[in-house]
N, C-alpha and C positions, 0 to 999 in steps of 0.2 A: 243154786246148785250149778256146778260145771261138769261137763262131760270129759271124756279121756283126751279131748283135743283142746281143752282149756276154754271151750265156749260155755257161756251161761245159758242153760237150756231153758226155753220157754215152755209153754204149755200146749202149743199148737203143732199137730202133725197129722198127716194123712198118707196112708199106704196105697200104692197103685192097685188097680184091680187085679193085676196078675201077681201081686205080692213081691215083685222084683225091685221096686223103688219106693222112696219115701220123701215127702217134702215136709220140712219142719222149720220151726223158728228158733233163733238164738239171739242172745243179747251179748254186746261187748261187756267185759268185766266192769267198766265204768258206768254201764247202764245208759250210755248216751246214743247208742245205735242198736237197732235190731235188724236182723237179716232173715230172709226166707231162703232156705237151702234145699236144693234138689239133690238127692244122693241115691246110690245104689243101696240095697238093703243092708249091706255089710259096712256102710259108711266109708268106703275106700275111694270112690270117685264122687267128689262133691263139687257143686256148682252153685254159686250165690245167684238167685233169680230176682231178688228184690232187696232193697235197703230202705230203712226208715229212720229218721232222727227221733221217732217216737217209740220208746222201748216197749216191748211186749204188745204191740199194736196187733199183730196177727193172732187170730183166734182159730181154734179147731172148727168152729161154726162156719168160718169163711173160706176154708180150704176144701176144694172139691175137685177130685179127679173125674174126667169124663169116663163113662162106662167102657169105652174102648181103650183107655189109658193113653190117649194121644194129646190130651189137653188138661190143663190145671186152671181152675177159676179161684181167685182170692181177692180180698178186699185190700185197698191201698189207701193210706191217709192223704187227703188233700189238705185238710186242717185237722185241729183237734176234734172238731165236731163232724166233719164231712169225709166220707170215704167213697172212692170210686171203685168199680169192679174192674179187675184186670183178667184177661184170658190169655193164656201162654201155651204155646206148643210144648209138650214135654221134651221134645228134642232141641229146644232153644231156637227153632228156625223163624219164629214170629211171635209177637206179642201185641195185644190190642188193649187199650184203655178205654172203657166205657163210662163216659161221664153221665151221671144221672141228673144233671142240671140242679134245680133247687131242691129236688127230692133227695132224701137220704137213703142210701142202699142199706138194706138190713141183711144180716147174715143168713145163712142157709140157702145159697143158690143151689138149685137142683137141675141136673142134666136130664135131657130126654133119653130114652133107652138107645137111640141111635147116635147119640153124641153130637147132634147138629143144632140143638136148641138148649137154651138155659133159662129157667124160670127164676125169678127173684122178687122179693118184696120191697117196695119203695114207699116211704112215708114222708109226710110233712105235717105239721100241726093240723089235727082234724081230718087228715086224708091219708089213706093207705090204698095201695093198689098192687096188683101182681103184674109184673112185666115179663114178656117172653122175648129173649134175644135170639136172633138167628141171622145168617148171612154176615157173620163177623169174621169169617176166614179171609186171608189174603186172596186176591182175584186169581192168582196162579193156582192156588188150592181149589177154588171154586171151578175154574176152567177144567181142572183135571177130572171132575166128577163125570 
């Protein structure tokens, strides 16, 4: 299915806590590339925030706005089997990739109510654990606290 902009629309989207923005996935008509797009709720101001050569890799389960609406967490493919977690400022001022080493990042990251920590499930054969990420902001942002 394509939208009015000729983009093949995927199944993943998340609306910001204040309802003013949306992040969603699309795929090129040839299916060779998918994109994660940040837009105002009227789809007038759009910005590509991630690209992948793996179509429809983004899932609604991996897109999470922070409660304060300033950050977006999402999975990003390293290989067909492995995904890393990316955390991005909603204003585009910074982005961090969090490598989970040999553990596989599983969907459904959850933000703390104050938007400073992120909990996620990590697994490898026979092992699963919950990780808590914090202190992932750029130093200039931490110094401003």
